[in-house]
N, C-alpha and C positions, 0 to 999 in steps of 0.2 A: 307445500300446498299444491294441490292439483291445479292444472292449467284451467280446468273448467271453473274452479272456485275463483281463481284470479280474474278470469274474463268476466264473471258475473258480479263480483263484489269489489274489485280494486278501484273501479271508477265511481263507486258510490260515495257521495258526501251528503250526509243528512242535513237538510235545511235547518239552520239554527232558529229561525223565526217560527216556522210552522211544524218543525220536526217531521216533515215529509220524508219518506224513505227514498224518494226519487228526487234528485236535484232539479230545481227549476232552471229554465233558460234565462240566464242573466244578460239581458240585452244592453244594460247601461254601459256607456263608453267611459264615464268618469265615476269616481267614488269619493265619499265624504272624507274631508281632511280635517283633522282635529286642530284645536287652538294651538297646540304645540308644534304644528307643522307636519306631524306624522299622519299616517293613514292607518287607523285602528283596524280596518277590515283586511289589511294586507294587500290591497289592490289600489293602483293609482289611475291607470289608463288602460283600456282594453287592448290597445296595440302591444303594450308591454306584457300584460297578463290578464287573464279573465278566469273566473271560477270554473266555467265549463271547459276551458282549455287546460286548466290545471288537472281536472279530472281525467281528461283524455290522455294527457301526457303521463299521468301517474299509472294508469292501467296499461299503457303500451310499454312503459319502462319495466313494469312488473312482469309482463308477458315475456319479454326478452331477457329478463334477469339483469337489467342495466341499472346504473346509478342515477340516470336522469334521461329524460326524453324531451324532444322539442317537436311541436306540431306545426305543420305548414299547410298552405292552401292547395298544394299538389305535390306529387312525387318529384316533378321537375324542380319545383321551388326548394324542396328539401335538398336535392342534389346540388343546386346552384348555391345554396348556403354554404356548403362545404367548399366549393370552388372559390367563392368570394372571401372566405376566411383565410385562404392561403396567400402567401406572399407572391407578388408577380414574379414570374420566372420559375416557379415551382414546377417540377416535372412529375407527372402522374402516369402510371402504367394502368391501362385498361384492357379488359378481355376483348378478343376479336369478335365475340358474339355477345351483344348487350342490347338493352332496350334502345330502339332507334331514336326515341324522343330525346333521351339524355345525350346520346352520341351527337345528334344534330345540334343540340344546344352547345356542346363543347366546341364543335367545329365552327359554328356560326358566331358565337359570342366570345369565345375565349382564345381563339387563334391570335397569337401575338401577345397574349397576356400570360397564359400558362403554356407549358410544354406538355405534350402527351403522345403516347404510343399505344396502338391497339395491337396486342399480340396474343399468342396462345399461352395464357398464364398457367395452363396445366403442364407445360413443358418446363421443368425446373431449369434446364440449361438455357433455354431462350429467355426465361424470366431473369436469371442472373445476368445475362449478357446485356439486358436493357436497363439495368439499374445504373443510375448516374449519381454524381456527387450531390446533385440538387433534387433527386427523387424524394418526394415527401409523402406520397400516397401510392399504395397498390390497391386498385379497385377490383373487386371480384363480384360476380353475379352468378349465384348458384342455387337452383337450376337457372340456366340462362334463358333469355327471351330473344329469339323464338326457337332455338335449336335444342334446348333442354340439356346443354352441356353441364357436367358436374365438375366443380373445382375442389380440389383437396384443400380445405381451409387450413388444416394444421400445417400442411407442407408450405403453403404460401406464408403463413404467419411465421414459421420458423425461419424462412429466408428473409422476410421483412425485418424481424427483430435483430438479425445479425447486422443490419445496416441502419437501425433506428428509424425505420419507415413505418408509418401507420397503415393499417389494413382496414378498408371500408368494405362491407359486404351488403349488397342489395339482396335482401331476403324476401322480396315481394312474392315470388312464385312459391316459396316454401311455406311462409308464415312461421311464427314461433311454435305452432302446433307440430310442424314437421321437422323443424331445425332451429337451433339456437346458436348462431355464430359466435356470440360473445363468450360462451362457455368453451369454445374451441380456440379462443385467443384473439379474435377480431377486436378492433378498437371501437369501431362505430358500425351500427347496423342501420340500413336505410329501408324504408317501405314506401310504396305508393299505396296509401290507405284506400284509394279509390277502388282497388281491386278486391282482395278478399276481406279486408277489415270492414269496408262499407258493405260489400257483398250484394247490393241490390241495384247497382247502376244508377243510383240517385244521389251520390255523395262524392265530392272531390276532396282529396287530402293527401298529405305526405307526412312522414315522420323520420326523425333521426333518434337513435338510442345510443348512448355512450356507456362504455364499461367503467370509465372513471371521469370525474369532473376535472379535466385537465385545462391548461391554459388555452389549448386549441378549442376545447369545448366552449369555453367562455367567449371566444371570438365568434363561434357559430351562434351562440345565444345573442350576441350583439347584432349579428346580421339579421337574425329573426326579428328582433325588436326594431332595429333602425330601418330595415328593408320593408317590414310590414306585410310580408307575404304569408299572412296567417289565416287560419280558418275562422269563420264567424262563430259566435256562441251557439247558434242553432246547429251549424254543421258539426261542432264538437259534441253537442248533446246527442244528436242522432248517430254519430260515429260510436260514442260510448255505448249506446243502446244496441247497435249492430254487433259490436264486439262481444256482447254477452253470449251470442250464439255461435261465435267463431269456431270453437273446437268441434262442435257438432256438425256445422256446415262443412268444414274442411274434411272431416272424416267421410262425409257423404261424397264430396268431390273425389277423394282418393279412391273410394270404392268404385265409383263410376269410371274414373280414368283407367283404373287397373283392368276392369272388364272390357272397356273399349279398346285399350291398347292390345290386350291379348287377342281380341277378335280381329282387329285390323292386321295384326302381324301374320295371321293365317289367311288373310284375304288375297285371292289371286291377282287382284288389280292394284295392290299396294306394294310398293317397292321397299319401303323402309319405315319403321315406326321408331320415334325417338321419345322414350319414356324411361326414366331412371329406375322404375320398378321392374322392368323387364331384364332377365338375365342376359339378353342380347345387347343391352346398352353398354357401350365401351367403358363407362365409368360406374357400372352397377355396383362393383365391390366398394368403391369409395362412397357411393350413396348409402349403401347398407351400413357403413361404419359411422357416418356422421348425421344421418337423418333418421328420425323416429318413424316417419311415414314418407312416401315418395312424392307426395303432392298431387294436385288435381289437373295439371296441365300436361299436354302432350302435343307432339307434331308428327306429321307423317307425309311421305312422298308418294304421289300417285304415279303409277306406271303410265307412260305415254307422253303426250305433248302438253303444252300449256293449256290448250283448248280442252283437253281431257280433264285436266285438273279443275278448270273453271266450271266444267259440267258438274263435277262432284260438289263443288262449293255452292 
């Protein structure tokens, strides 16, 4: 099934009462309980699950080719759910270039609870040197924020599997339109839904998608339910609606980014352009091998001083 079809139809659930083709926003926090003590509608309490959240999780899982997905109130909440699901003392390897919000969360909230190192995960020798007996997760972010570094997903997965370590990939900058890490061997994919999935700067959200429903995944689901960092039914509804246009929007972003990167690379006042679609990008070959499209984000360095750069901004 084409990704456009998945984006449009996988989140659709026909309303059983009215037969409306667009699911209504189900604001109810509680649901009818039968005389036998069961819940005939399949829902008990909206912190645990909600029809709109089910729709969102279904379409995101389908887009990434995963077995299941969990939706959260933000990307940081999604990342935190993984950290909270780990045993205290677990060691995690992170890339040296990653989203600052999640890095700050780790340092501020998990120092003394989890162990972590920030390294160049693209260097296989360095990666192997940092693996410990208590290493439980290798975290990758490709393309990275903000330097657009590309990580060889298959290479990292190969090393991780030799040590029974899980691989989590932040796929926010790529989206499943450009790259599908689960198909390359990653165990869990993370998204800040706030970015491309929402796409209009008016929705917050995050998600995790798993390749398999493992014991670790069940712990993450417990954190989601018990922690309660979930999106509202309305947020889920509008996120599902936004995702319907995701493939078309992303292709537009890629087209614009490619043109802009090509232009800036030739500009006399630009020192360097970081975009994986450019042959000059140091990991361009890797990007070509694992990405269907090169994404809509780029970074560049302006020649001169900080003041010169601020003038450009």
